[in-house]
C-alpha positions, 0 to 999 in steps of 0.5 A: 355628734354632728355639726351644722352652721354657716359662714355668711357675708352680706354687704348692701349700700344704696346711693340715691338723689333727686334732681327735679323730677328725676331720681337716680339710684345706685346699688351695690350688693356683695353676698356670699354664704356657705353652709356646712354639715360636716367638719370640726369647729373650735371657739377660742375666746380671750383678752389681748393687749398690745403683746401678741397672744399666740393661739396654737391651732394644734393644741387639743385644748378645744372641746366639742358638745360631747366633751371630746377634744377637737384637733384639726388636720387642716383649717379652712375658714376663720371668723374673728371678732374683737371688742373695744374701740381699738383695732385688733389684728389677727394673723397666721404665722406662716404662708399658706399653700398658695403663698399668702398669710391670713390677716384679719382686723376687728374692733367694736364687735365687727366680724372679719371672715377669711378662707384659710388653707393651713395645716394644723402646725401653725399659730394665730397671733392676736394683738391690740394696736392700743389698750386691751380687748376681748376677742373670739376666734372661730376655726373651721376645718377637718 
């Protein structure tokens, strides 16, 4: 049993204009990727409405490729994506060890990624601002 994967973010924009024979170009790029070949991963999918759905990160309901239960001692990265046109909020129920609560937003399949310093004794709440939406959470940790 082994795990291999990565979290990657790639943001690039170019702003250009031409005035006479002079072309002006401005570019911004933010890129980061972290690859992992160790740890544990859980993928959680569901449907939410405007009422908060609590995902208990300590419940052993997630199974790995071998069919074994996945439990975490800590969670260090979270990726979140929600379908539909309405904004969906994903937030931890407590502050992490440095005093920040994790909050992510998604809609229309956009992916949000956050670092997270949480032990396994917390829940993640998922709720839509209106209507219903499908969601996917990816938890990475040890």
